N, C-alpha and C positions, 0 to 999 in steps of 0.2 A: 555356533555362527557366529561364520569369520568377520574380520575388517571389512572384508570386501564386499559386504553388505551394508554397513554403515556408509562405504566412500562411494557405491553406488544409488542410496537413497538421499548419497546429500548429491551428488549428482543431479537428479533426477528433481530435488526439493527444487535446487537452485535455477535448474531449465528453464522448470514449470514458471519460477519465480519472475525469471529475464524476462520469460515471452509475457504474461499480465502487467508485471511492469508497465513496460515501455507499451503496449497496445493502453494502460490507464492514463501516463503520462503525455503521451500525444495527444487525447481527446481533455485532456483534465488543462496541456496549457492554451488549446486552442480553446478551450469556454474564456479561460486568465484573459488571453489574448482580445477578446471581443470586450468582456466584461472591463475591460482595461480602460479600450477606449471607447468605452462609453463615453460624450459627451454630451449626449443631452439631455437639458434642462429640465428635470420634473418638480412640479415644486414643494416644497419641501411645509412638511408639517408645524402650523404657526404655534410660537409659545406656548405654555400651557394646552395646546391637544393635545390627545390622546394619541399615543402610537398608535398606528395603523396596523389593525393583525397583519402576520407576513403572509406574503401573498404563495403562489404557488411555485413560484420560480425562487423568493427568496429559500423558502423549505428544499429544494433540489437540489439549491444551493450547500446549502450546510449539508444534506448529509452529503452530496460529495466533497464538502469537507474534513466529513468523518472520515468518510471511503477513502481520500487519499492520506489521512493521518494514521487510519488501520494499516495500512498496506504498506506504511516506510516501518512504523514497528512492527512486523510482521518478522519478518530475519531476526531482530535481536529479542522475541517470544522464544523463536526456533534455534537460536542456540544458546540462552540458557538455558530451556527445555531440557537442550541438548547434554548439559554440562551436566544438572544437577542429575539427569538421569544414566549419565557416565561415570558420574561419582558417587553412586549408588554402587553400581555394578563395585566400583573398586573397595568396595565398606564393604561387601563382600551378602551385599542384598543378591538374593538369587536370580542368575543373569539372565538364567531363559526366559524370565516373569518380564525383566527387564528389556531385554528385547525384542521381545512385542511387544512390548507397551511402546516401545522409542518407536519402533517399524510407523507404528498406528499412530501417533503422535508426527511423521513425517506425512503420514496421507492426510492427513489431518491438516495438517500445516499447509501443504498439495493444495487441496480443498477450501483454504479459505481463501488461497489466492489467488484461484478462481475466481471464484465465488465475489472480492473483493473488484475486481477489475470487472469484473462483469458486469456488477452493480455502479460502479463508477461511470465505465463506456453509456452501461443507460441513461446515467442522470446527463452525461456531457450530453447526449445526442441530444433529449428532451429539453434542458436546456439552449441547447443551439435551436432547436424550433419552435421554440417561447420567444416571445416577445418582452422579454426583461427589461427593453430600454421604455417600454411605456407598461410599466410592474400598475396592477391598478391598486396596487396600498402608496401608489406616490411617492415611494424613497426619492430620495437626492440624489443627483446622479454621481455623486461622489462619494455614495456607500457602496455603490456595483462597481469603482474604481478601488477600494476601498479593500473590498472582498477579490476583487479578481486579483490587487497586489497578490494575497495573503493565499489565496489559490495558487496564483503562480510560484510559492515561496515553498508552499507544502508539494508542490510535483516538482521541485529542485530539487528538494530535502530526499523526495524519491525515488529521484534518477538517480542522483550520489549516493544512497542505497545500493543503487540497482549497478552504480560500474563498480562500487566492492564487492556484492557477489559476483559480477564478474570476473572480478580482479581473481577472485581469492578459486573463482571455480576455476581460470588458466591455471592457479597456483596448484591446486590440486590433481587437474588435468597432466601440466606436465611434468607432477615426477611419481603419475600415478606408480610406479613399479613401487618404490618405497613406500607408498601411503596405503597399497595392498599388503604388505611382507607384512608393514610392524601389528606389532600386536596389540596394540590397544588404541585406536583413534578415537577420542574427545570430542 
C-alpha cells in the first residue's frame, strides 16, 4: 500500500472532522450564549435542603458538554493512534495487517466525528426548544451562566482544534506532490 493511501485517508478524515466540528461549534455556541445571558432569577435551594434532582435540561447540557469535549479530543486520539500504528510498521510488524487496521481506524474516526457532531447538534436543538430558564429543578440563574461559559470555552477549544486541522490540511494539500512521493508517511 503506497503512502498516497494514507495521505488521502487523512485528507478525508480532516474534511469530515472539519465539517462536523463547525456544525457542532455553531450550535454549541448558540446554546452557550443563551445560557450565559440567562438573567432570570430562579429561587435558590435553601441551606440544608437536598439538591434538586437534575432536570432534563441540565442532563442535556451535561451531555452536550461531554460531546464537545470528546469531539475536541478526537483528532488527538487519531494522531496518536496513527503514530502508534506507523511505529509498528517501522518496527517490522506486518505492514499489510497494520495498513488494513489503519484504514479501519480512519473510518472509525470519521464515523466518530459524524456521530459526535450529530449528537451535539441534536442536544443543542433540544436545548434551544427547552425552557431551561424555568427549569423544574429550580436551579439558580448563575448556575446556567457558569455552565454557559463552560460550554463556550469547550466550543472555543473545539474551534481551535478545527483551525489546527484546517491549517494542517492546507499544509498537506499545499505540498501534496512531495508528501505523495515520500516513502513513509507517519
